[in-house]
Residue, then its C-alpha position, 0 to 999 in steps of 0.5 A: m918029785k920025790k927023787y928030786l927032793e932026795l937029790v937036794k935033801f930038801s929038808h935041809t933048807i931049814f938051815s938057811l930059811p930062818f935066817i932069811l926071815i930073821a933078816m926080813i923081820v928086823g929090816a921091816d921092824g916087824w911084819f913085812g907082808w905076805d908077798l915078800l914072805l912068798l918071794g923070800i921063801l921062793a928065793a931061798v928054796s930055788a937058790r938052795n935047790f940050784a946049789m945042791a943040784f949043781n954040787r951033786l952034778v959036779d961031785r958024781d964021780i967022787d960020790a960014787k967012790n964014797p960008801r957014805t954017798k954012793n946011793r945018792p940019786s945023782v950016782t945011781g942014775e935015778v936022776n940022770e945028767s940031763e934031768m939034773k942040768l934041767f933042774i939046775l937051770a930051772n931053779a936058777l931062772i926061778f931065783i933070778g925071776v924072783a929077785y927081779l920081782i923083789n927089787d933092783l939090788a936083788f936082781k943085780l946081785s942074783i947072778p953073782i950070788l948063783i956064782v958063789l953058790a956054785s963055786y963051793s962044789y969046786f973048792k974041796r978039790f984044791s982048798e981047805f977053805a971049802h968049809l968057809v965057802l959053804g958058810v959064805a954061801l949060806g951066809l948070803a941068806p940073811i943079806a938077801g933077806a935084808i936087801a928084800v926088805t930095805g933095798t940095802i945091805p945094813c951093817w947088822s945084816v953083815f954081822l948076822a951073815l958072818g955069824v951064819m958063815f962061821w956056824v955053817g963052817g963049823f958044823d961042816i967041819l964036824y960033818s966032814l969028819q965022817d970022810m976024813e980018811f976018804d978025803k986023804n985017800e982021794g986027795l980032797h981038801s978038808i980041815p980034818a984031812l989036813i990036821g986030823d980029828k982033834g985039830a978039826l974039833f978045835i977049829s970047829e969050836m973056834f968057828h962056833i965061838f965066832a958065830v956067837i960073837f957075830w950074832a951078839l954083834f948083830v943084836a947090838y947093832a940092830n938095837l934088838g932087845f931082851f928076847a933077841w939076846i936070849g936067842v943068842i945065849i940059847s944058840a950058844f948052848i945049843l952049839y955047846y951041846e952039838h960039840k958034846l955030842v960029837d966029842k962023845d961019839y962020832k956016830n952022833i955026827p948026823k944027829a948033831f948036823f941035821d937035828v941040832n942045827g936045824f933046831l938052832g935056826i928055828i929057835f933063833l927065829v922064834f926069839i927074834i919074833l918074840d923080841k919084835a912082837l913084845k917090844 
C-alpha cells in the first residue's frame, strides 16, 4: 500500500477535497449527510488516484531523465507497468461506481471527467496551457460537489471552480520553475520554459489575482455572509505570502507548493463552515 500512496502522492488530495466539501456545504445550505460525505470523499480520492497514476504511467520516460523525479516508484520499478494499469482501472471503476450511486448527472459526467483528468498528462508535450488544464482538472472538484448535492451545476459553483482553476494554474507555474531548464532541454512546454522565471512569476501572480476575484464572485453569487468573505480575504493573504516565499528563494518552492496551498483549502473550508453554522 505504501508504494501506491507514494506513487500518487496521496497527501496532495488535500488540494481538491476542501473545495468539493465547500461546494457540498453551500449546495445543501449546511450539512448534507454522512452518506454523501462518504461518497464525496471516495469520488475525490479515486478521481485523483486515477489522474496521478495515469500521469506517472505516461511520464515514466520523462521522469527517468529528470533528477528531481528519477526516484519515483513508477521510474524505479517499485510499481511496475501492469500494477499501475490495474490501479488506474480500479480507481476509474470506483469513481464511475460512486458517481452512479450519487445521481444521474454525476454518472453521465463521470467518464468525460476522467477523460479531462487524463488529458493533462499529454498537454505539456505540445502546449504551455498545461498549467491551466491541470487547473481545470482540479476545478471540476467543486462542480462535482455541487452536482452531488443539487443534481445541477449552479452559477456559484462555476465561479468557485474558476477560482480553483486559476489558483492551481498559478501554483503549478511556480512549481514548474524547478524544471525550467530541463523542460527547455527536453522540448517540453511550460510557462517558465517559454518566457523565463520573471515572466512566469508575473503570470502566476495574475492567475492568483483572478483566483481571488472568482472566489469573491462565488461568495457573492452564493449569497454567503461575513465569514465567507473573511475566508476569501485570508486566502488572498496566503497567496501573497506564497509569492513572497518564492520571490525570496526558489528553494522555498516545495514549501510554498505543499504547505501553503494545503493550508489555503482547509482555511477556506473552515470559514465556509463557520459562515453556515453561525448564519
